[in-house]
C-alpha positions, 0 to 999 in steps of 0.5 A: 654256662656262657661258653655254650651259648648257641643262640647266635647260631641259626639253622643254616649254620648248624646244617652246614656244619653237620653236612661238612663234618658228619663223618668226624662227628659220627666216628667221635660218637661211636668211639665215645659210646664204646669207651663209655660201655667198655672202660669202667674207671675215671680214665674213661671220663678223661678219654671222653673229655679229651674226645669232646675237647677235640670236637670242640676245638674242631668246631671252632671254640676259642682258647678262653672257652677251652680254659673254662672247660679245663677248669670245670674238668679240674674242679670235677676231678677235685670233687671226685677225690674229695668224695673218694676221701669221704667214702673211703675214710674207714679203709684209709691207712696212716703211715709215718715215713722215715723222712718225717712225712706221713702218707694216708692211702685208700684204694683211690686216694693217696695223700702225703704231707708233713706234720704241722704243714697246712698243705698236702699232696694228693693223688687220685687213682694214681694221677697227681692233683697237686698240693691242696690246703688242709681243710676240714674234710682232709683233716677229718680224713687224716684223723680217721686214718690215724684211728684206723691204725 
């Protein structure tokens, strides 16, 4: 990851940064450890990511660096949703809605789409992840939910 290239920083730069901002860093670390120990859901990682991003911004990263971090976080959330689909397919329920659309639900994932369309709307643990194109994983998830009844 190029945005985490600290090779241009020397020991004096780091020492100066830690001396000037030690209190903020200590408070952030304490809050992170408390969150990791107490909160047991994906919300925990969203809070951790927000705190880390706050520290990153505070330490002087550019907006391009933050965009790359945001893209990586979004990709991680998508991967978590896919993993939840694969792991929860046996518990998925398929419902045909009155307006002709369908909804597939598990404890963690909700997928809504129109028959014949090539994209579906996905929510992961209540957080909307947007519209995704149908791929083999999503199609298999929908078919498994139909078989479940």
